[in-house]
C-alpha positions in Angstrom: 0.1 -0.4 -0.1 1.3 3.2 -0.5 1.2 6.3 1.2 -0.9 9.6 0.0 1.6 12.4 -2.0 0.2 15.2 0.0 1.5 13.0 2.9 4.9 12.6 1.8 4.8 16.2 0.4 4.0 17.5 3.8 5.9 15.4 5.5 9.5 16.1 3.1 8.3 20.5 3.7 8.2 19.6 7.2 11.7 17.7 7.2 13.6 20.7 5.5 10.9 23.3 7.3 9.4 24.5 4.2 6.7 26.4 3.7 4.4 26.3 0.7 5.8 29.8 -0.4 9.5 28.7 -0.1 9.1 25.3 -1.9 7.1 27.6 -4.7 9.7 30.0 -5.0 12.2 27.2 -5.9 10.2 24.9 -7.9 7.9 27.8 -9.7 4.7 26.2 -8.8 2.0 27.9 -7.0 1.9 28.2 -3.5 -2.0 27.1 -3.9 -1.4 24.2 -6.1 1.6 23.0 -3.3 -1.2 23.5 -1.2 -3.7 21.3 -2.8 -1.5 19.0 -3.4 -0.8 18.5 0.3 -4.7 18.3 1.0 -4.9 15.5 -1.7 -7.5 17.9 -3.6 -5.2 16.7 -6.8 -2.2 15.7 -7.7 0.9 17.4 -9.7 2.2 16.2 -13.2 4.7 14.6 -13.7 7.0 17.3 -14.2 5.8 18.7 -11.0 6.7 15.7 -9.2 10.0 15.8 -10.3 10.2 19.6 -9.3 9.2 18.3 -5.9 11.2 15.8 -4.8 14.5 17.6 -6.6 13.5 20.6 -4.5 12.9 18.3 -1.0 15.9 16.2 -1.4 14.0 12.9 -2.0 12.7 10.6 -5.0 10.0 11.1 -6.8 9.2 7.1 -6.0 9.4 8.1 -2.5 7.2 11.1 -3.1 4.6 9.2 -4.9 4.3 6.7 -1.6 6.4 3.8 -2.7 9.0 3.0 0.0 12.2 3.4 -1.8 14.8 1.9 1.3 14.3 -1.7 0.6 11.4 -2.8 -1.8 11.5 -0.9 -4.2 13.2 -3.3 -6.5 13.2 -1.8 -10.3 11.3 1.5 -9.7 14.0 2.1 -7.0 16.7 1.6 -9.4 15.3 3.4 -12.5 14.9 6.4 -10.0 18.2 5.9 -8.7 20.0 5.8 -12.2 17.5 9.0 -13.3 19.3 11.1 -10.2 22.6 10.1 -11.6 22.0 11.0 -15.0 20.9 14.6 -14.2 23.1 17.3 -15.0 25.3 15.1 -17.3 26.4 16.9 -20.6 25.0 15.8 -24.0 28.3 14.3 -24.7 28.3 12.1 -21.2 24.5 11.1 -22.0 25.4 9.8 -25.7 28.1 8.0 -24.0 25.6 6.2 -21.9 23.3 6.1 -24.7 26.1 4.3 -26.6 26.9 1.7 -24.0 23.4 1.0 -23.3 22.8 0.1 -27.0 25.8 -1.6 -28.0 26.9 -3.3 -24.9 23.5 -4.1 -22.8 21.0 -4.2 -25.4 23.8 -5.6 -28.1 22.4 -4.4 -30.9 
């Protein structure tokens, strides 16, 4: 069973001692939307989930309510890989792509 995104968002904001208006400044998401996410009135789109997770120092997987400490499995690995490649140069990303295509997929 997963925990609601509102509960996780509130938990992460409390841990960072961050208010909605502060998170809004960092993410570009309106403070009213952040409050609505916290109340579980509606869920953020994937791009906003990424912004929130990055600003709060948590994984998207965790923010979505899943446990990524033990039994996260493939999704936790995907989340970790995405964190690792975030911020790499175009050249570095192309090298990773070639590695995947030629070594892992054997194409």
